[in-house]
C-alpha positions as CSV (number, residue, x, y, z in Angstrom):
1,M,-32.1,37.3,17.2
2,N,-30.2,35.0,19.6
3,A,-31.0,32.0,17.3
4,L,-29.5,33.9,14.3
5,H,-26.3,34.6,16.3
6,D,-26.1,30.9,17.3
7,L,-26.4,29.9,13.7
8,E,-23.8,32.3,12.6
9,Q,-21.4,31.0,15.2
10,K,-22.1,27.4,14.1
11,L,-21.4,28.4,10.5
12,L,-18.1,30.0,11.4
13,T,-17.1,26.9,13.4
14,E,-18.0,24.6,10.5
15,Q,-16.1,26.8,8.1
16,R,-13.0,26.6,10.4
17,E,-13.3,22.8,10.5
18,V,-13.7,22.6,6.7
19,E,-10.6,24.7,6.3
20,H,-8.7,22.5,8.7
21,L,-9.8,19.4,6.9
22,R,-8.7,20.9,3.6
23,T,-5.3,21.6,5.0
24,Q,-5.0,18.0,6.2
25,V,-6.1,16.6,2.8
26,S,-3.6,18.8,1.1
27,T,-0.8,17.6,3.4
28,L,-1.8,14.0,2.8
29,Q,-1.9,14.5,-1.0
30,N,1.6,16.0,-0.9
31,N,2.8,13.0,1.2
32,L,1.2,10.6,-1.3
33,D,2.9,12.4,-4.2
34,D,6.3,12.2,-2.4
35,L,5.7,8.4,-1.8
36,R,4.8,7.9,-5.5
37,T,7.9,9.8,-6.6
38,A,10.0,7.6,-4.3
39,M,8.5,4.4,-5.6
40,R,9.2,5.5,-9.2
41,M,12.8,6.3,-8.2
42,L,13.2,2.9,-6.5
43,E,11.7,1.1,-9.5
44,A,13.9,3.0,-11.9
45,N,17.2,2.6,-9.9
46,P,16.9,-0.1,-7.2
47,R,19.7,0.0,-4.6
48,D,22.0,-2.9,-3.9
49,R,20.4,-4.2,-0.8
50,T,23.6,-6.0,0.3
51,D,25.5,-2.8,0.5
52,R,25.5,-2.0,4.2
53,S,28.4,-0.4,6.0
54,D,28.3,-3.0,8.8
55,S,27.8,-6.1,6.5
56,D,30.4,-8.7,5.9
57,V,29.8,-8.7,2.2
58,T,33.1,-8.4,0.3
59,G,34.0,-7.3,-3.1
60,H,31.2,-4.8,-3.8
61,D,31.1,-1.1,-4.4
62,D,30.0,1.2,-1.6
63,H,27.8,4.3,-2.0
64,N,30.8,6.4,-2.9
65,G,31.8,4.0,-5.8
66,R,34.8,2.6,-3.8
67,T,35.3,-1.2,-3.9
68,V,34.9,-2.7,-0.5
69,T,37.1,-5.8,0.2
70,G,36.4,-7.2,3.7
71,P,38.5,-5.9,6.6
72,D,40.4,-3.4,4.4
73,R,37.2,-1.3,3.9
74,P,37.8,2.4,3.3
75,Q,36.9,4.4,6.3
76,K,34.6,7.3,6.2
77,T,36.3,10.7,6.2
78,A,35.0,13.7,8.2
79,A,33.9,15.3,4.9
80,E,31.6,12.3,4.1
81,P,28.1,12.4,5.6
82,N,27.1,9.8,8.1
83,R,24.3,8.0,6.2
84,S,22.9,6.4,9.3
85,N,22.3,9.7,11.0
86,P,19.2,11.6,9.8
87,A,20.5,14.8,11.4
88,A,23.5,14.6,8.9
89,G,21.2,15.7,6.1
90,G,19.6,14.1,3.1
91,S,16.1,14.1,1.9
92,F,13.1,13.0,3.9
93,L,12.4,10.2,1.4
94,R,15.9,8.8,1.5
95,R,15.7,8.6,5.3
96,L,12.2,7.1,5.2
97,F,13.2,4.4,2.8
98,R,16.5,3.7,4.5
99,R,14.6,3.0,7.7
100,N,12.0,0.8,6.1
101,T,14.3,-1.4,4.1
């Protein structure tokens, strides 16, 4: 009888481990789907890599569609999000790709 109880306990432990692994696989699949979506978005609409708020590039449009011309750059207003601060909002993927570019 004791052997049967031990086998039941092993089975329950294995079932918990399988469920945990299924959860991890599901999470990884979701992350992969998010990355694929981001890659498609980047391929469809690549960003201007020279457009950085601290760059010296002149005569280009910033993310808000305003023309940036050297020292007379438009300043951010309080209503505009701080794009370099992840706590300011935005999607996970935008923050991920902003950090990795």
